ROBAKE-156937 format. One record per residue (C-alpha): residue number from 1; residue in one letter; x, y, z. Coordinates in nm, 3 decimals, always signed. Each point is the difference from the previous one (the first is absolute). Layout:
<pts>
{num=NUM; residuo=A; xx=X; yy=Y; zz=Z}
...
</pts>
This chain:
<pts>
{num=1; residuo=M; xx=-2.422; yy=-20.803; zz=+6.750}
{num=2; residuo=W; xx=-0.151; yy=+0.071; zz=+0.329}
{num=3; residuo=Y; xx=+0.367; yy=+0.227; zz=+0.120}
{num=4; residuo=R; xx=-0.095; yy=+0.238; zz=-0.313}
{num=5; residuo=I; xx=-0.426; yy=+0.035; zz=+0.127}
{num=6; residuo=G; xx=+0.221; yy=+0.012; zz=+0.350}
{num=7; residuo=A; xx=+0.200; yy=+0.281; zz=-0.080}
{num=8; residuo=L; xx=-0.265; yy=+0.188; zz=-0.211}
{num=9; residuo=A; xx=-0.231; yy=-0.034; zz=+0.339}
{num=10; residuo=F; xx=+0.258; yy=+0.114; zz=+0.244}
{num=11; residuo=G; xx=+0.070; yy=+0.292; zz=-0.244}
{num=12; residuo=V; xx=-0.321; yy=+0.084; zz=-0.007}
{num=13; residuo=L; xx=-0.050; yy=+0.006; zz=+0.368}
{num=14; residuo=A; xx=+0.318; yy=+0.188; zz=+0.096}
{num=15; residuo=A; xx=-0.109; yy=+0.278; zz=-0.257}
{num=16; residuo=A; xx=-0.367; yy=-0.006; zz=+0.143}
{num=17; residuo=A; xx=+0.178; yy=+0.037; zz=+0.325}
{num=18; residuo=L; xx=+0.198; yy=+0.289; zz=-0.092}
{num=19; residuo=A; xx=-0.252; yy=+0.188; zz=-0.139}
{num=20; residuo=A; xx=-0.359; yy=-0.068; zz=+0.191}
{num=21; residuo=P; xx=-0.194; yy=+0.276; zz=+0.078}
{num=22; residuo=D; xx=-0.067; yy=-0.056; zz=+0.391}
{num=23; residuo=N; xx=-0.013; yy=-0.194; zz=+0.249}
{num=24; residuo=Q; xx=-0.216; yy=-0.228; zz=-0.027}
{num=25; residuo=Q; xx=+0.180; yy=-0.110; zz=-0.344}
{num=26; residuo=Q; xx=+0.335; yy=-0.004; zz=+0.155}
{num=27; residuo=N; xx=-0.168; yy=-0.238; zz=+0.235}
{num=28; residuo=Q; xx=-0.148; yy=-0.235; zz=-0.261}
{num=29; residuo=D; xx=+0.339; yy=-0.006; zz=-0.200}
{num=30; residuo=A; xx=+0.191; yy=-0.053; zz=+0.266}
{num=31; residuo=E; xx=-0.191; yy=-0.363; zz=+0.077}
{num=32; residuo=L; xx=+0.062; yy=-0.083; zz=-0.300}
{num=33; residuo=V; xx=+0.400; yy=+0.019; zz=-0.037}
{num=34; residuo=D; xx=-0.052; yy=-0.211; zz=+0.334}
{num=35; residuo=E; xx=-0.190; yy=-0.278; zz=-0.157}
{num=36; residuo=F; xx=+0.217; yy=+0.011; zz=-0.257}
{num=37; residuo=R; xx=+0.290; yy=-0.028; zz=+0.222}
{num=38; residuo=E; xx=-0.108; yy=-0.265; zz=+0.220}
{num=39; residuo=G; xx=-0.122; yy=-0.236; zz=-0.328}
{num=40; residuo=L; xx=+0.381; yy=+0.050; zz=-0.087}
{num=41; residuo=T; xx=+0.149; yy=-0.137; zz=+0.311}
{num=42; residuo=N; xx=-0.286; yy=-0.252; zz=+0.020}
{num=43; residuo=T; xx=+0.053; yy=-0.134; zz=-0.328}
{num=44; residuo=V; xx=+0.364; yy=-0.015; zz=+0.032}
{num=45; residuo=K; xx=-0.040; yy=-0.198; zz=+0.383}
{num=46; residuo=R; xx=-0.296; yy=-0.249; zz=-0.196}
{num=47; residuo=T; xx=+0.317; yy=-0.062; zz=-0.211}
{num=48; residuo=A; xx=+0.248; yy=-0.080; zz=+0.260}
{num=49; residuo=R; xx=-0.209; yy=-0.228; zz=+0.208}
{num=50; residuo=W; xx=-0.069; yy=-0.224; zz=-0.351}
{num=51; residuo=I; xx=+0.371; yy=-0.018; zz=-0.044}
{num=52; residuo=D; xx=+0.103; yy=-0.077; zz=+0.327}
{num=53; residuo=S; xx=-0.267; yy=-0.237; zz=+0.009}
{num=54; residuo=F; xx=+0.226; yy=-0.293; zz=-0.164}
{num=55; residuo=F; xx=+0.276; yy=+0.072; zz=+0.299}
{num=56; residuo=A; xx=-0.289; yy=-0.074; zz=+0.250}
{num=57; residuo=D; xx=-0.288; yy=-0.182; zz=+0.091}
{num=58; residuo=N; xx=-0.189; yy=+0.314; zz=+0.149}
{num=59; residuo=V; xx=+0.096; yy=+0.372; zz=-0.052}
{num=60; residuo=N; xx=-0.132; yy=+0.278; zz=+0.243}
{num=61; residuo=P; xx=-0.110; yy=+0.308; zz=-0.173}
{num=62; residuo=D; xx=+0.129; yy=+0.150; zz=+0.361}
{num=63; residuo=D; xx=+0.368; yy=-0.092; zz=-0.141}
{num=64; residuo=Y; xx=-0.007; yy=+0.151; zz=-0.357}
{num=65; residuo=T; xx=+0.111; yy=+0.450; zz=+0.109}
{num=66; residuo=T; xx=+0.286; yy=+0.007; zz=-0.178}
{num=67; residuo=A; xx=-0.154; yy=-0.004; zz=-0.317}
{num=68; residuo=S; xx=+0.028; yy=+0.392; zz=-0.173}
{num=69; residuo=G; xx=+0.063; yy=+0.152; zz=-0.294}
{num=70; residuo=S; xx=-0.032; yy=+0.385; zz=-0.165}
{num=71; residuo=F; xx=-0.231; yy=+0.099; zz=-0.292}
{num=72; residuo=T; xx=+0.064; yy=+0.297; zz=-0.219}
{num=73; residuo=L; xx=-0.107; yy=+0.197; zz=-0.260}
{num=74; residuo=R; xx=+0.183; yy=+0.276; zz=-0.154}
{num=75; residuo=P; xx=-0.084; yy=+0.225; zz=-0.279}
{num=76; residuo=E; xx=+0.295; yy=+0.199; zz=-0.200}
{num=77; residuo=W; xx=+0.049; yy=+0.202; zz=-0.285}
{num=78; residuo=D; xx=+0.298; yy=+0.053; zz=-0.121}
{num=79; residuo=E; xx=+0.073; yy=+0.218; zz=-0.312}
{num=80; residuo=Y; xx=+0.236; yy=-0.262; zz=-0.107}
{num=81; residuo=G; xx=-0.237; yy=-0.311; zz=+0.015}
{num=82; residuo=G; xx=-0.320; yy=+0.162; zz=+0.044}
{num=83; residuo=F; xx=-0.264; yy=-0.112; zz=+0.225}
{num=84; residuo=K; xx=+0.000; yy=-0.303; zz=+0.135}
{num=85; residuo=L; xx=-0.185; yy=-0.206; zz=+0.348}
{num=86; residuo=D; xx=+0.228; yy=-0.281; zz=+0.226}
{num=87; residuo=S; xx=-0.168; yy=-0.179; zz=+0.251}
{num=88; residuo=S; xx=+0.220; yy=-0.273; zz=+0.180}
{num=89; residuo=F; xx=-0.098; yy=-0.247; zz=+0.274}
{num=90; residuo=R; xx=+0.142; yy=-0.219; zz=+0.241}
{num=91; residuo=A; xx=-0.009; yy=-0.253; zz=+0.266}
{num=92; residuo=R; xx=+0.230; yy=-0.137; zz=+0.226}
{num=93; residuo=V; xx=-0.133; yy=-0.289; zz=+0.183}
{num=94; residuo=V; xx=+0.189; yy=-0.247; zz=+0.263}
{num=95; residuo=F; xx=-0.111; yy=-0.356; zz=+0.095}
{num=96; residuo=P; xx=-0.003; yy=-0.097; zz=+0.336}
{num=97; residuo=H; xx=+0.007; yy=-0.398; zz=-0.075}
{num=98; residuo=A; xx=+0.252; yy=+0.070; zz=-0.180}
{num=99; residuo=E; xx=+0.252; yy=+0.052; zz=+0.281}
{num=100; residuo=Q; xx=-0.030; yy=+0.416; zz=-0.082}
{num=101; residuo=R; xx=+0.238; yy=-0.015; zz=-0.275}
{num=102; residuo=L; xx=-0.169; yy=-0.082; zz=-0.318}
{num=103; residuo=T; xx=-0.211; yy=+0.301; zz=-0.132}
{num=104; residuo=A; xx=-0.159; yy=+0.101; zz=-0.309}
{num=105; residuo=V; xx=-0.045; yy=+0.323; zz=-0.202}
{num=106; residuo=V; xx=-0.215; yy=+0.115; zz=-0.264}
{num=107; residuo=G; xx=+0.026; yy=+0.304; zz=-0.225}
{num=108; residuo=R; xx=-0.016; yy=+0.264; zz=-0.293}
{num=109; residuo=G; xx=+0.333; yy=+0.252; zz=-0.063}
{num=110; residuo=N; xx=+0.330; yy=-0.024; zz=-0.022}
{num=111; residuo=F; xx=+0.268; yy=-0.339; zz=-0.029}
{num=112; residuo=D; xx=+0.290; yy=+0.160; zz=+0.157}
{num=113; residuo=D; xx=-0.175; yy=+0.133; zz=+0.288}
{num=114; residuo=F; xx=-0.197; yy=-0.353; zz=+0.019}
{num=115; residuo=I; xx=+0.261; yy=-0.218; zz=+0.023}
{num=116; residuo=N; xx=+0.178; yy=+0.241; zz=+0.214}
{num=117; residuo=E; xx=-0.279; yy=-0.019; zz=+0.281}
{num=118; residuo=T; xx=-0.030; yy=+0.391; zz=-0.008}
{num=119; residuo=P; xx=-0.255; yy=+0.026; zz=+0.352}
{num=120; residuo=V; xx=-0.376; yy=+0.042; zz=-0.099}
{num=121; residuo=N; xx=-0.101; yy=+0.099; zz=+0.400}
{num=122; residuo=R; xx=+0.186; yy=+0.258; zz=+0.031}
{num=123; residuo=P; xx=-0.203; yy=+0.283; zz=+0.262}
{num=124; residuo=S; xx=+0.147; yy=+0.320; zz=-0.092}
{num=125; residuo=V; xx=-0.005; yy=+0.253; zz=-0.259}
{num=126; residuo=I; xx=+0.370; yy=-0.096; zz=-0.028}
{num=127; residuo=R; xx=-0.034; yy=-0.185; zz=-0.312}
{num=128; residuo=R; xx=+0.135; yy=-0.076; zz=-0.325}
{num=129; residuo=D; xx=-0.184; yy=+0.006; zz=-0.283}
{num=130; residuo=Q; xx=+0.014; yy=-0.322; zz=-0.243}
{num=131; residuo=A; xx=-0.061; yy=-0.112; zz=-0.407}
{num=132; residuo=D; xx=-0.289; yy=-0.216; zz=-0.029}
{num=133; residuo=E; xx=-0.011; yy=-0.199; zz=-0.294}
{num=134; residuo=E; xx=-0.116; yy=-0.404; zz=-0.021}
{num=135; residuo=W; xx=-0.196; yy=-0.278; zz=+0.276}
{num=136; residuo=M; xx=+0.213; yy=-0.222; zz=+0.168}
{num=137; residuo=L; xx=-0.020; yy=-0.279; zz=+0.228}
{num=138; residuo=G; xx=+0.222; yy=-0.176; zz=+0.222}
{num=139; residuo=L; xx=+0.109; yy=-0.185; zz=+0.270}
{num=140; residuo=G; xx=+0.304; yy=+0.056; zz=+0.271}
{num=141; residuo=F; xx=+0.197; yy=-0.183; zz=+0.231}
{num=142; residuo=D; xx=+0.198; yy=+0.177; zz=+0.317}
{num=143; residuo=P; xx=+0.236; yy=-0.229; zz=+0.176}
{num=144; residuo=F; xx=+0.155; yy=+0.298; zz=+0.190}
{num=145; residuo=V; xx=-0.113; yy=+0.258; zz=+0.154}
{num=146; residuo=D; xx=+0.093; yy=+0.235; zz=+0.248}
{num=147; residuo=S; xx=+0.015; yy=+0.367; zz=+0.130}
{num=148; residuo=Q; xx=+0.281; yy=+0.125; zz=-0.264}
{num=149; residuo=Q; xx=+0.026; yy=-0.320; zz=-0.215}
{num=150; residuo=R; xx=-0.289; yy=-0.184; zz=-0.225}
{num=151; residuo=L; xx=+0.120; yy=-0.279; zz=-0.292}
{num=152; residuo=S; xx=-0.303; yy=-0.107; zz=-0.217}
{num=153; residuo=F; xx=-0.096; yy=-0.182; zz=-0.297}
{num=154; residuo=S; xx=-0.275; yy=+0.025; zz=-0.252}
{num=155; residuo=A; xx=-0.153; yy=-0.100; zz=-0.343}
{num=156; residuo=G; xx=-0.323; yy=+0.085; zz=-0.178}
{num=157; residuo=F; xx=-0.115; yy=+0.118; zz=-0.320}
{num=158; residuo=R; xx=-0.015; yy=+0.317; zz=-0.136}
{num=159; residuo=G; xx=-0.228; yy=+0.160; zz=-0.318}
{num=160; residuo=G; xx=-0.346; yy=-0.089; zz=+0.065}
{num=161; residuo=L; xx=-0.087; yy=-0.291; zz=-0.282}
{num=162; residuo=S; xx=+0.292; yy=+0.032; zz=-0.131}
{num=163; residuo=F; xx=+0.145; yy=-0.213; zz=+0.372}
{num=164; residuo=D; xx=+0.372; yy=+0.074; zz=-0.066}
{num=165; residuo=P; xx=+0.150; yy=-0.166; zz=+0.285}
{num=166; residuo=Y; xx=+0.294; yy=+0.127; zz=+0.228}
{num=167; residuo=I; xx=+0.135; yy=-0.091; zz=+0.315}
{num=168; residuo=S; xx=+0.268; yy=+0.262; zz=+0.193}
{num=169; residuo=S; xx=+0.182; yy=-0.009; zz=+0.326}
{num=170; residuo=T; xx=+0.095; yy=+0.264; zz=+0.229}
{num=171; residuo=Y; xx=+0.195; yy=+0.136; zz=+0.281}
{num=172; residuo=R; xx=-0.091; yy=+0.273; zz=+0.159}
{num=173; residuo=F; xx=+0.219; yy=+0.233; zz=+0.277}
{num=174; residuo=E; xx=-0.144; yy=+0.283; zz=+0.213}
{num=175; residuo=T; xx=+0.251; yy=+0.177; zz=+0.220}
{num=176; residuo=V; xx=-0.033; yy=+0.321; zz=+0.282}
{num=177; residuo=L; xx=+0.301; yy=+0.185; zz=-0.091}
{num=178; residuo=S; xx=-0.066; yy=+0.302; zz=+0.282}
{num=179; residuo=D; xx=-0.300; yy=+0.156; zz=+0.171}
{num=180; residuo=V; xx=-0.111; yy=+0.120; zz=-0.297}
{num=181; residuo=S; xx=+0.082; yy=-0.189; zz=-0.258}
{num=182; residuo=E; xx=-0.038; yy=-0.312; zz=-0.155}
{num=183; residuo=L; xx=+0.098; yy=-0.237; zz=-0.304}
{num=184; residuo=Y; xx=-0.081; yy=-0.330; zz=-0.217}
{num=185; residuo=L; xx=+0.120; yy=-0.186; zz=-0.228}
{num=186; residuo=Q; xx=-0.183; yy=-0.277; zz=-0.225}
{num=187; residuo=S; xx=+0.124; yy=-0.224; zz=-0.262}
{num=188; residuo=V; xx=-0.238; yy=-0.179; zz=-0.209}
{num=189; residuo=G; xx=+0.122; yy=-0.305; zz=-0.234}
{num=190; residuo=F; xx=-0.294; yy=-0.143; zz=-0.264}
{num=191; residuo=W; xx=-0.158; yy=-0.175; zz=-0.271}
{num=192; residuo=R; xx=-0.238; yy=+0.089; zz=-0.243}
{num=193; residuo=D; xx=-0.093; yy=-0.237; zz=-0.339}
{num=194; residuo=S; xx=-0.015; yy=+0.366; zz=-0.191}
{num=195; residuo=D; xx=+0.294; yy=+0.096; zz=+0.067}
{num=196; residuo=G; xx=+0.269; yy=-0.189; zz=+0.143}
{num=197; residuo=F; xx=+0.193; yy=-0.002; zz=+0.310}
{num=198; residuo=G; xx=+0.092; yy=+0.366; zz=+0.228}
{num=199; residuo=I; xx=+0.099; yy=+0.137; zz=+0.297}
{num=200; residuo=A; xx=-0.103; yy=+0.359; zz=+0.160}
{num=201; residuo=Q; xx=+0.123; yy=+0.247; zz=+0.296}
{num=202; residuo=T; xx=-0.190; yy=+0.199; zz=+0.155}
{num=203; residuo=V; xx=+0.227; yy=+0.236; zz=+0.296}
{num=204; residuo=E; xx=-0.298; yy=+0.229; zz=+0.220}
{num=205; residuo=Y; xx=+0.157; yy=+0.274; zz=+0.243}
{num=206; residuo=D; xx=-0.304; yy=+0.181; zz=+0.248}
{num=207; residuo=R; xx=+0.130; yy=+0.299; zz=+0.166}
{num=208; residuo=V; xx=-0.161; yy=+0.244; zz=+0.282}
{num=209; residuo=L; xx=+0.121; yy=+0.400; zz=-0.057}
{num=210; residuo=S; xx=-0.153; yy=+0.131; zz=+0.172}
{num=211; residuo=E; xx=-0.387; yy=-0.044; zz=+0.287}
{num=212; residuo=H; xx=-0.151; yy=+0.035; zz=-0.357}
{num=213; residuo=W; xx=+0.219; yy=-0.043; zz=-0.287}
{num=214; residuo=F; xx=+0.092; yy=-0.343; zz=-0.134}
{num=215; residuo=N; xx=+0.132; yy=-0.163; zz=-0.241}
{num=216; residuo=K; xx=-0.001; yy=-0.323; zz=-0.246}
{num=217; residuo=F; xx=+0.273; yy=-0.061; zz=-0.245}
{num=218; residuo=W; xx=-0.020; yy=-0.349; zz=-0.193}
{num=219; residuo=V; xx=+0.152; yy=-0.133; zz=-0.329}
{num=220; residuo=R; xx=-0.013; yy=-0.318; zz=-0.191}
{num=221; residuo=G; xx=+0.193; yy=-0.163; zz=-0.250}
{num=222; residuo=T; xx=-0.128; yy=-0.335; zz=-0.165}
{num=223; residuo=F; xx=+0.142; yy=-0.231; zz=-0.253}
{num=224; residuo=A; xx=-0.163; yy=-0.245; zz=-0.260}
{num=225; residuo=E; xx=+0.056; yy=-0.181; zz=-0.240}
{num=226; residuo=R; xx=-0.306; yy=+0.241; zz=-0.210}
{num=227; residuo=T; xx=+0.205; yy=+0.316; zz=+0.140}
{num=228; residuo=D; xx=+0.271; yy=+0.188; zz=-0.221}
{num=229; residuo=G; xx=+0.201; yy=+0.071; zz=+0.286}
{num=230; residuo=V; xx=-0.108; yy=+0.071; zz=+0.375}
{num=231; residuo=R; xx=-0.327; yy=+0.136; zz=+0.013}
{num=232; residuo=W; xx=+0.060; yy=+0.256; zz=+0.348}
{num=233; residuo=H; xx=-0.276; yy=+0.227; zz=+0.118}
{num=234; residuo=L; xx=+0.070; yy=+0.268; zz=+0.247}
{num=235; residuo=S; xx=-0.170; yy=+0.211; zz=+0.243}
{num=236; residuo=N; xx=-0.004; yy=+0.263; zz=+0.255}
{num=237; residuo=K; xx=-0.257; yy=+0.167; zz=+0.181}
{num=238; residuo=T; xx=-0.058; yy=+0.249; zz=+0.263}
{num=239; residuo=Y; xx=-0.290; yy=+0.045; zz=+0.214}
{num=240; residuo=Y; xx=-0.099; yy=+0.249; zz=+0.252}
{num=241; residuo=L; xx=-0.211; yy=-0.171; zz=+0.212}
{num=242; residuo=Y; xx=-0.263; yy=+0.315; zz=+0.168}
{num=243; residuo=G; xx=-0.294; yy=-0.200; zz=+0.157}
{num=244; residuo=P; xx=-0.137; yy=-0.345; zz=+0.073}
{num=245; residuo=E; xx=+0.047; yy=-0.197; zz=-0.295}
{num=246; residuo=T; xx=+0.035; yy=+0.321; zz=-0.244}
{num=247; residuo=A; xx=+0.319; yy=+0.086; zz=-0.151}
{num=248; residuo=L; xx=+0.093; yy=+0.191; zz=-0.275}
{num=249; residuo=G; xx=+0.316; yy=-0.148; zz=-0.215}
{num=250; residuo=A; xx=+0.246; yy=+0.060; zz=-0.287}
{num=251; residuo=E; xx=+0.140; yy=-0.320; zz=-0.211}
{num=252; residuo=F; xx=+0.324; yy=-0.010; zz=-0.247}
{num=253; residuo=W; xx=-0.011; yy=-0.303; zz=-0.235}
{num=254; residuo=W; xx=+0.180; yy=-0.121; zz=-0.237}
{num=255; residuo=Y; xx=+0.008; yy=-0.374; zz=-0.229}
{num=256; residuo=G; xx=+0.173; yy=-0.216; zz=-0.281}
{num=257; residuo=E; xx=+0.157; yy=-0.261; zz=-0.166}
{num=258; residuo=T; xx=+0.361; yy=+0.014; zz=-0.012}
{num=259; residuo=R; xx=+0.041; yy=-0.163; zz=-0.325}
{num=260; residuo=A; xx=-0.304; yy=+0.139; zz=-0.166}
{num=261; residuo=A; xx=-0.053; yy=+0.190; zz=-0.372}
{num=262; residuo=V; xx=-0.068; yy=+0.306; zz=+0.301}
{num=263; residuo=P; xx=+0.170; yy=-0.087; zz=+0.352}
{num=264; residuo=M; xx=-0.155; yy=+0.266; zz=+0.159}
{num=265; residuo=Q; xx=-0.362; yy=-0.033; zz=-0.085}
{num=266; residuo=D; xx=-0.143; yy=+0.228; zz=+0.264}
{num=267; residuo=Y; xx=+0.025; yy=+0.250; zz=+0.241}
{num=268; residuo=G; xx=-0.203; yy=+0.289; zz=+0.243}
{num=269; residuo=L; xx=-0.163; yy=+0.126; zz=+0.300}
{num=270; residuo=R; xx=-0.295; yy=+0.098; zz=+0.147}
{num=271; residuo=G; xx=-0.217; yy=+0.062; zz=+0.281}
{num=272; residuo=L; xx=-0.183; yy=-0.199; zz=+0.210}
{num=273; residuo=H; xx=-0.273; yy=+0.030; zz=+0.268}
{num=274; residuo=R; xx=-0.130; yy=-0.297; zz=+0.185}
{num=275; residuo=Q; xx=-0.267; yy=-0.063; zz=+0.283}
{num=276; residuo=R; xx=-0.146; yy=-0.226; zz=+0.184}
{num=277; residuo=F; xx=-0.401; yy=+0.028; zz=-0.183}
{num=278; residuo=H; xx=-0.271; yy=-0.031; zz=+0.261}
{num=279; residuo=R; xx=+0.083; yy=-0.313; zz=+0.153}
{num=280; residuo=D; xx=+0.354; yy=-0.168; zz=+0.158}
{num=281; residuo=W; xx=-0.002; yy=-0.234; zz=-0.330}
{num=282; residuo=L; xx=-0.068; yy=+0.223; zz=-0.280}
{num=283; residuo=Y; xx=+0.238; yy=+0.289; zz=-0.143}
{num=284; residuo=L; xx=-0.005; yy=+0.250; zz=-0.269}
{num=285; residuo=E; xx=+0.317; yy=+0.106; zz=-0.183}
{num=286; residuo=S; xx=+0.020; yy=+0.216; zz=-0.309}
{num=287; residuo=W; xx=+0.311; yy=+0.202; zz=-0.173}
{num=288; residuo=V; xx=+0.093; yy=+0.195; zz=-0.248}
{num=289; residuo=G; xx=+0.334; yy=+0.005; zz=-0.179}
{num=290; residuo=L; xx=+0.229; yy=+0.020; zz=-0.312}
{num=291; residuo=H; xx=+0.222; yy=-0.306; zz=-0.195}
{num=292; residuo=W; xx=+0.248; yy=-0.016; zz=-0.257}
{num=293; residuo=P; xx=-0.070; yy=-0.314; zz=-0.142}
{num=294; residuo=R; xx=+0.158; yy=-0.174; zz=-0.362}
{num=295; residuo=E; xx=-0.031; yy=-0.352; zz=-0.112}
{num=296; residuo=L; xx=+0.110; yy=+0.017; zz=-0.365}
{num=297; residuo=L; xx=+0.301; yy=+0.156; zz=-0.107}
{num=298; residuo=S; xx=-0.218; yy=+0.249; zz=-0.273}
{num=299; residuo=E; xx=-0.189; yy=+0.171; zz=+0.323}
{num=300; residuo=T; xx=+0.113; yy=+0.330; zz=+0.119}
{num=301; residuo=R; xx=-0.010; yy=+0.014; zz=+0.357}
{num=302; residuo=Q; xx=-0.215; yy=+0.280; zz=+0.132}
{num=303; residuo=P; xx=-0.196; yy=+0.059; zz=+0.339}
{num=304; residuo=R; xx=-0.374; yy=-0.134; zz=+0.009}
{num=305; residuo=W; xx=-0.258; yy=-0.004; zz=+0.332}
{num=306; residuo=I; xx=-0.134; yy=-0.282; zz=+0.138}
{num=307; residuo=V; xx=-0.301; yy=+0.057; zz=+0.277}
{num=308; residuo=G; xx=-0.142; yy=-0.283; zz=+0.183}
{num=309; residuo=I; xx=-0.144; yy=-0.101; zz=+0.259}
{num=310; residuo=E; xx=-0.033; yy=-0.341; zz=+0.221}
{num=311; residuo=I; xx=-0.284; yy=-0.182; zz=+0.255}
{num=312; residuo=E; xx=+0.146; yy=-0.222; zz=+0.212}
{num=313; residuo=L; xx=-0.222; yy=-0.239; zz=+0.216}
{num=314; residuo=L; xx=+0.225; yy=-0.227; zz=+0.212}
{num=315; residuo=F; xx=-0.230; yy=-0.343; zz=+0.162}
{num=316; residuo=G; xx=+0.069; yy=-0.266; zz=+0.210}
{num=317; residuo=E; xx=+0.149; yy=+0.014; zz=+0.382}
</pts>
């Protein structure tokens, strides 16, 4: 309940800031947004100190600077599915007294992205949007981390009050291919009570095309006992950075399941604009596009408009 109230409050504050008629009103709204962010950060840190106290007799509040996360509000209108208001929250904490290897993650979002450890605090206009589905809570253990590789294990619950347990293991490899390109590979094995065993493989490729142009390509395939064959999702985004933390972009995407009644479930394109908004930790993104969804054999695939905005607040240090 508090999460829904927070989402509504943040949305009202952000909308008020956008429509503020004078500087005095803008300053008041900005102060409220600052207080909202500070409250989120302090709540996450207090929770981290309480959990870490089980590993030590005394804890120092100054040790918990690695608590971080994001809070987003995303209204969108889709000609196919109508209007929806998505909100997501994700926080990640490293516990100093657990030798910096134990982490906790709490959030609301898409389970595939949750177990694939999508970054929650990427201070850039370059970012991949994510879906929003359900609450999740997990603890992770990182036995091996270096500049290029990471091996981690996690366990937790998803689905809110249904307490659907899961476990997962993740291996991530990053390498710089050249002065203008990077490659990321990630393999995840998981089990969850409601869906059985599964694996997910992600490949990301980033390339700087010129001083102002940047391209991000990624593809993910997931196979689990609940899927019809392999569930896959592919996206390619090209950005034009025309100012500090400000970019125009174009995205093409496709997704589906290989053995579903309709293997190609959706594809589309959209133009987007993303910028930092009044604060180093506040971002505003807007988009308009067309997609061609089809979920049932009885449906006829035809173009559908999509329009939306996203407000993202990064918190922590």
